[in-house]
C-alpha positions in Angstrom: -11.5 23.5 -68.8 -12.8 20.1 -69.9 -9.3 18.7 -69.8 -8.8 19.8 -66.2 -12.1 18.2 -65.3 -11.1 14.9 -66.9 -7.7 14.9 -65.0 -9.6 15.5 -61.7 -11.8 12.5 -62.4 -8.8 10.3 -63.2 -7.1 11.4 -59.9 -10.2 10.6 -58.0 -10.5 7.2 -59.6 -6.9 6.5 -58.7 -7.6 7.3 -55.1 -10.7 5.1 -55.0 -9.1 2.1 -56.7 -6.7 1.2 -53.7 -9.7 1.0 -51.5 -11.5 -1.5 -53.7 -12.7 -4.6 -51.9 -11.4 -6.9 -54.6 -7.8 -5.9 -54.0 -8.2 -6.2 -50.2 -9.7 -9.7 -50.6 -6.8 -10.6 -52.9 -4.3 -9.4 -50.3 -5.9 -11.4 -47.5 -6.1 -14.5 -49.7 -2.4 -14.1 -50.7 -1.3 -13.7 -47.1 -3.3 -16.3 -45.4 -3.7 -19.1 -47.9 -0.6 -21.0 -46.6 -0.2 -19.1 -43.3 0.2 -21.3 -40.2 -0.2 -19.4 -36.9 1.6 -22.3 -35.1 4.9 -21.6 -36.9 7.3 -19.0 -35.5 7.0 -15.9 -37.8 10.7 -15.7 -38.8 12.4 -16.9 -42.0 15.3 -18.4 -40.1 13.6 -20.7 -37.5 16.8 -20.8 -35.5 16.5 -17.0 -34.7 14.4 -15.4 -32.0 11.3 -13.2 -32.5 12.0 -9.7 -31.1 8.8 -9.0 -29.2 8.6 -5.3 -28.2 6.4 -4.6 -25.3 5.4 -1.4 -23.3 2.8 -1.0 -20.6 0.0 1.6 -20.4 -1.6 2.0 -17.0 -5.2 3.2 -17.1 -6.4 3.0 -13.5 -5.7 1.5 -10.1 -8.9 0.1 -8.9 -8.1 -1.2 -5.4 -5.2 -2.4 -3.2 -6.5 -4.8 -0.7 -3.9 -4.9 2.1 -5.7 -7.7 4.0 -5.8 -10.1 1.0 -2.5 -8.7 -0.4 -3.9 -8.1 -3.9 -3.7 -5.2 -6.3 -6.5 -4.6 -8.9 -5.7 -2.4 -11.9 -6.5 -1.8 -15.5 -3.7 -1.9 -18.0 -3.0 -2.2 -21.7 0.1 -3.7 -23.4 1.6 -2.1 -26.5 3.1 -5.0 -28.3 4.8 -5.2 -31.7 6.8 -7.7 -33.7 7.7 -8.5 -37.3 5.9 -11.4 -39.0 8.0 -12.5 -42.0 5.0 -14.2 -43.5 2.9 -11.1 -43.6 5.0 -9.0 -46.0 3.7 -7.5 -49.3 4.3 -4.8 -51.8 1.7 -2.0 -51.5 1.9 -1.0 -55.2 0.7 -4.5 -56.1 -2.5 -4.0 -54.2 -3.3 -0.4 -55.2 -1.2 1.2 -52.5 -2.8 -0.7 -49.6 -0.1 -0.5 -46.8 -1.9 -1.9 -43.8 -4.7 -4.2 -42.8 -6.5 -5.3 -39.7 -6.5 -8.9 -38.8 -8.3 -10.8 -35.9 -5.7 -12.0 -33.4 -7.0 -15.5 -33.6 -5.7 -15.7 -37.3 -2.0 -15.0 -36.7 0.9 -16.0 -34.5 0.7 -14.5 -31.0 2.8 -15.5 -28.0 0.9 -16.9 -25.0 1.5 -14.2 -22.4 0.8 -15.0 -18.8 0.9 -13.0 -15.6 2.7 -15.4 -13.3 1.7 -13.6 -10.1 -2.0 -13.5 -11.1 -4.3 -13.7 -8.1 -7.2 -15.2 -9.9 -7.6 -17.5 -13.0 -4.4 -18.4 -14.7 -5.3 -17.7 -18.3 -3.4 -16.2 -21.3 -3.4 -12.4 -21.1 -5.4 -10.5 -23.8 -7.0 -13.6 -25.4 -10.4 -13.4 -23.7 -11.6 -11.1 -26.5 -10.7 -11.6 -30.2 -9.5 -8.1 -30.9 -8.0 -7.0 -34.2 -4.3 -6.3 -34.8 -2.8 -3.9 -37.2 -0.4 -5.4 -39.8 1.7 -3.2 -42.0 3.2 -4.1 -45.4 6.6 -4.6 -43.8 5.2 -7.3 -41.6 5.1 -5.2 -38.5 2.3 -6.4 -36.3 0.9 -4.1 -33.6 -1.2 -5.6 -30.8 -3.0 -3.8 -27.9 -4.3 -6.4 -25.4 -5.8 -5.0 -22.2 -7.7 -6.3 -19.2 -8.5 -5.8 -15.6 -5.6 -7.4 -13.7 -5.6 -8.7 -10.1 -2.1 -9.6 -9.0 -0.6 -10.7 -5.7 1.3 -8.0 -3.8 2.6 -8.4 -0.2 2.1 -5.1 1.6 4.6 -3.6 4.0 2.4 -1.8 6.6 5.2 -0.9 9.0 4.5 2.8 8.6 0.7 2.6 8.2 -1.1 4.9 7.4 1.9 6.7 5.9 3.0 3.6 4.1 4.4 3.2 0.6 4.0 0.0 -1.4 5.8 -1.6 -4.4 3.8 -4.0 -6.5 4.8 -5.8 -9.7 3.1 -7.4 -12.6 5.3 -10.2 -14.1 4.7 -11.2 -17.7 6.2 -14.3 -19.2 5.6 -16.1 -22.6 4.8 -19.7 -21.6 5.3 -22.2 -24.3 8.1 -20.1 -25.8 11.6 -20.3 -24.5 14.0 -17.4 -24.3 15.7 -18.8 -27.5 12.4 -18.4 -29.4 11.1 -15.0 -28.1 13.2 -12.1 -26.9 11.4 -9.3 -25.0 12.4 -5.8 -25.9 11.2 -2.6 -24.2 11.3 0.9 -25.7 10.9 2.8 -22.4 11.8 2.0 -18.8 8.8 3.6 -17.2 5.0 2.9 -17.4 3.0 5.1 -19.8 0.5 7.1 -17.7 -0.9 9.4 -20.5 -4.4 8.0 -19.9 -4.1 7.2 -16.2 -7.1 8.0 -14.0 -6.0 8.9 -10.5 -7.1 6.9 -7.4 -8.4 8.7 -4.3 -6.7 6.3 -1.9 -3.4 5.5 -3.6 -1.1 7.8 -5.5 1.4 6.6 -8.2 4.7 8.3 -7.6 7.1 6.2 -9.7 7.2 3.1 -11.9 9.7 0.9 -13.8 9.6 -1.5 -16.7 12.5 -4.0 -17.1 13.3 -7.3 -18.8 14.6 -9.9 -16.4 17.4 -12.3 -17.2 15.0 -15.3 -16.8 12.9 -14.1 -19.8 10.1 -12.1 -18.2 9.0 -8.5 -18.2 8.4 -7.0 -14.8 6.2 -3.9 -14.4 6.8 -2.3 -11.0 4.4 0.3 -9.6 5.4 2.4 -6.6 2.3 3.8 -4.8 1.7 5.6 -1.5 -1.4 5.9 0.6 -3.4 9.2 0.8 -3.0 9.5 4.6 -5.3 12.4 5.3 -8.5 10.2 5.7 -6.8 7.8 8.1 -5.2 10.7 10.1 -8.6 12.3 10.7 -10.5 9.1 11.4 -7.9 7.0 13.2 -4.8 8.9 14.3 -6.4 12.0 15.8 -8.9 10.0 17.9 -6.0 7.9 19.2 -4.0 11.0 20.1 -7.0 12.5 21.9 -7.8 9.3 23.8 -4.2 8.9 24.8 -4.0 12.5 26.2 -7.1 11.7 28.3 -5.3 8.9 30.2 -3.5 11.2 32.8 -6.6 13.3 33.5 -7.9 10.6 35.7 -5.3 11.7 38.3 -7.0 15.1 38.4 -10.4 13.7 39.5 -11.1 14.0 43.2 -10.6 10.8 45.1 -14.1 11.1 46.7 -15.8 11.5 43.3 -16.2 7.8 42.7 -15.5 8.2 39.0 -11.8 7.5 38.8 -12.0 3.8 38.1 -14.9 4.1 35.7 -13.2 6.9 33.8 -9.9 5.0 33.4 -11.7 1.8 32.6 -13.7 3.6 29.8 -10.4 4.8 28.3 -9.0 1.3 28.4 -12.0 -0.1 26.6 -11.8 2.7 24.0 -8.3 1.5 23.0 -9.5 -2.1 22.6 -12.2 -0.8 20.2 -9.6 1.3 18.2 -7.3 -1.7 18.1 -10.0 -3.8 16.6 -10.8 -1.1 13.9 -7.2 -0.8 12.9 -6.8 -4.5 12.8 -9.5 -4.8 10.1 -7.1 -2.9 7.8 -4.1 -5.0 8.5 -3.5 -8.7 7.6 -3.2 -11.0 10.6 0.3 -12.2 9.7 1.7 -8.8 8.7 5.5 -8.8 8.8 6.9 -6.5 10.0 4.3 -5.6 12.6 2.8 -2.1 11.9 4.1 0.6 14.2 0.6 1.8 14.8 -0.3 -1.6 16.3 2.6 -1.4 18.7 1.7 2.2 19.5 -1.9 1.4 20.3 -0.8 -1.7 22.3 1.6 0.4 24.4 -1.2 3.0 25.1 -3.5 0.2 26.0 -1.0 -1.2 28.5 -0.5 2.3 30.0 -4.2 2.7 30.3 -4.5 -0.7 32.0 -1.6 0.2 34.4 -3.5 3.4 35.2 -6.6 1.5 36.2 -4.5 -0.7 38.6 -2.8 2.4 40.0 -6.1 4.1 40.7 -7.5 1.0 42.4 -4.4 0.9 44.6 -4.7 4.6 45.4 -8.4 4.3 46.3 -7.8 1.2 48.4 -5.1 3.0 50.3 -7.2 6.2 50.7 -10.3 4.4 52.0 -8.3 2.2 54.4 -9.2 2.7 58.2 -5.7 4.0 59.0 -5.4 7.8 59.0 -1.6 8.1 59.1 1.3 6.3 57.5 2.9 4.2 60.3 5.4 2.1 58.4 8.9 3.5 58.9 10.1 2.3 55.5 7.1 3.8 53.8 7.6 7.0 55.7 11.1 7.4 54.5 9.9 6.8 50.9 6.9 9.1 51.0 8.2 11.9 53.1 10.0 13.3 50.1 6.6 14.0 48.4 4.4 14.7 51.4 4.0 17.7 53.6 5.0 17.0 57.2 4.8 18.4 60.7 8.0 18.1 62.7 7.7 17.5 66.4 10.9 17.8 68.4 11.2 15.6 71.4 14.3 15.8 73.5 15.1 12.8 75.6 18.1 12.3 77.8 19.5 8.8 78.4 22.4 8.6 80.7 25.1 11.0 79.3 23.9 11.1 75.6 21.2 13.5 74.3 19.3 12.2 71.4 17.0 14.2 69.2 14.2 12.4 67.3 12.1 13.9 64.6 8.8 12.3 64.1 7.0 12.8 60.8 3.2 12.8 60.7 2.1 12.1 57.1 -1.6 12.3 56.3 -3.1 10.0 53.6 -4.6 12.9 51.7 -1.2 14.5 51.3 0.2 11.2 50.1 -2.6 10.8 47.5 -2.1 14.3 46.3 1.6 13.8 45.8 1.1 10.5 44.0 -1.5 12.0 41.7 0.9 14.8 40.8 3.8 12.3 40.1 1.6 9.9 38.0 -0.1 12.8 36.2 3.2 14.4 35.1 4.9 11.0 34.5 2.1 9.6 32.4 1.8 12.7 30.2 5.6 12.7 29.6 5.6 9.1 28.5 2.5 9.5 26.2 3.9 12.6 24.6 7.3 11.1 23.9 5.7 7.9 22.6 3.3 9.8 20.3 6.0 12.0 19.0 8.3 9.0 18.3 5.5 7.2 16.5 4.6 10.2 14.3 8.1 11.1 13.4 9.2 7.5 12.8 6.3 6.7 10.5 5.7 10.0 8.7 9.2 11.4 8.2 11.7 8.6 8.4 
């Protein structure tokens, strides 16, 4: 029993010895006495450093379509082999890995070339620690809030999809010194926090021939909010345009009603314009749609003024022969047969008496049906073209 107890004590001592501070200090002293972080960490200086890099997306903060910037939170999973940081674990009590401040060892200067704000090295704002294994494998996890430039394509707003990229490059190190390597072709989203406005539906990670790593995020807008707050009001206001032709001519409200609808479209156009950059290319379909509805509304105002001017004119009947021929198709008429004999020929003349109220009723019917047809076709084309095509 006493022998077993002694063996257990010796085993515990053996476990504790590798964790001794003296051996850890000895290892640090051995590794960094002659270490120079400005020297490329390979034995053969003519070879390249294989810099493996993957991207972890944590969150999409905001996509400002007016400024054309994407704000997100991401972390890089970087690793490479430093030939100057190799040791034998058994010589240091089995110590196989250590943590080193990033300011003490060689690290490439990574920059985001499409950065929207300050152009500074990525991941060096905070002196985080790196993990170094006995084989010289260095693991680095730099992370930050990134704001990159991204030109939006708002042609199908609010059913638009966007593709934004983050472009990493090692400035100060040519492609003959550092070679980027990726272990996966998509972004790691294990810790991704979803965004209420934008949904990530695909991503890619690739190494460009010009020596840069490009992370591409494909996102689409959550269109329900804009449909309820923007599209449905536009549809409803558009369907109100033809109703002006159902109002009685004597009501005195036709011009004010059509003018109010016209002004409503100008307000909606201003609200939508606040979500879209002034130099958007291509022009969003919703802007064209609202502009056409505004034109239709403006034409409706002009038509109503013309109808009211005609209706309240002092003449009770249509006297112009040309106008009679054009309007008799739509108006009710009373035929009066008048037989006249001139020499040997008998001529029959049919005189049409067209009342103004009949003309106005027929015009209201024609413009009501025609306007509704144009608006329904226009709205259906816009919805199908932006949502499903």
